[in-house]
C-alpha positions in Angstrom: 24.5 258.3 104.1 25.6 260.0 100.8 27.1 259.0 97.6 28.1 260.3 94.2 29.1 259.0 90.8 31.5 260.5 88.3 33.1 259.3 85.0 36.6 260.3 83.9 39.4 258.9 81.7 43.0 258.1 82.5 45.7 258.7 79.9 46.8 255.6 78.0 50.2 254.3 79.0 52.4 251.4 77.8 52.6 248.1 79.8 53.7 248.4 83.3 52.6 249.3 86.8 51.6 252.8 87.6 50.5 254.8 90.6 47.2 256.5 89.8 46.4 257.8 93.3 47.1 261.5 92.3 44.9 261.1 89.2 42.1 259.6 91.2 42.2 262.3 93.9 42.5 265.1 91.3 39.4 263.8 89.4 37.5 263.1 92.6 38.1 266.0 95.0 34.8 265.1 96.7 36.4 262.1 98.4 38.3 264.4 100.7 35.0 265.0 102.5 34.7 261.3 103.5 36.5 259.6 106.4 35.2 256.1 105.7 33.8 254.9 102.4 34.0 252.6 99.4 35.4 253.4 96.0 34.3 251.4 93.0 36.4 251.7 89.8 35.1 250.3 86.6 37.7 249.9 83.9 36.3 249.6 80.4 39.3 247.9 78.8 39.9 244.2 77.9 43.5 244.0 78.9 43.7 246.3 81.9 44.1 245.1 85.4 43.9 246.9 88.7 46.0 246.0 91.7 45.4 247.6 95.1 48.4 247.9 97.3 49.4 249.9 100.3 52.0 252.5 99.2 54.7 252.8 101.9 
């Protein structure tokens, strides 16, 4: 079993819903090595929410 930890920032945007998959994968190229795993995202902002949805 292996794991890694990395910190990065996303650009600030106005209110709305945004796809951040490409930003996550570009900042974490290591996840391409995993077939099964768990990703924990910690968002340090008081008014930010994260919604996980399947993108069809």
